[in-house]
N, C-alpha and C positions, 0 to 999 in steps of 0.2 A: 678536894678531889685531886688525886695524884695519878699521873699517867707516865708510862715509859715511852721512849722513842719507838716508833713502829706500831704502837698501840692505837686502836680506833677510839676516838672520843665521839659520843653521840650527843649533839645539842638538842635538847627538848625544851620547847617554850609554849606557854599559854599566855594569853594577854587579853586585856579588856580595854574598851574605850571608856575612860573614867567619867566622861560627861554624859554618856548614854547608858552605860552598863552593858553594851553589846560585846559579845565575845569576838575577838579578832579572828577572822576567817577569810577565805577567798572572796566572800561576799562584800567585804568592806576594806580589804587591804590591797594597796597598789603594789608595794614591794616589801619583802622581808628578807634581810640579809644578815650574815655574820661576818666579822672580820677579826683577824688575829695578826698581830704585828709581824711583818715580813711575809705575809701570805696574801694572796689575792682575795678580794671579797667574794663570798659565795652565797647562793640563795638558801633560804630556809623554806622547806616545802610543807604544805598543810595536807593532812590526810588522816585516815582512820588507822588505828592501831589496836591490836588485840584480837581475840577470838570472836567469830561471828556471834552476834547477840549480846556481847559484852564490850563492844568497841567504844573507844573514846577518840575524839579528834583533837590533834594538837600539831604544832609546828615542829619539824625536826630536820636535822642534817648531820651527815657523818663528816668527820675530819680525822685523817690518819696523821699522827705526829711524824713529821719527816725524820729520817735517821740522823740528820745533822742539825736538827732544831736545837737552839740553845737551851741549856738546863736552867731550871729555876722557875720562878713565878711568871705567869703570862695571863693576860686578860682576853676572854672571848667577848667581843662587843656585838650585841644583837641590836638591830635597828628595824623598826617598822615605819612605813609611811602609809597612811590610810588613803582611800579614794578621795576623802574630803580634804586631804592635805595635812592632816595632823601627823605628828611624828612622836615616836616613843623609843627609848633605848634602855638596854639593860646590860650591865657589865658583870661577867661571871669569871672569877679568878680560879685558875687551876695551877698545878705545879708539875713540871716535867722533870723526871729523874732518869738516870742512865738505864 
């Protein structure tokens, strides 16, 4: 995935508790965040997406690449902490071009 400075990246995430098979949702997640080097941590929000009757639920958050953000590869780090105290992370690499 390649993005330009000033472009909006939308982080979309689905997740499961591997020990129970339960989908990660607001029913069982305490915190869900994403971090990018040099940027403040931000929440990932859970909600419905799509047309009525065909909606799916997942976690998402927007990030607009700052105009002075360094060019090259960067990792978006997504982290979940469940109400039960379990944690899970996922790293998603992207590339920033001029």
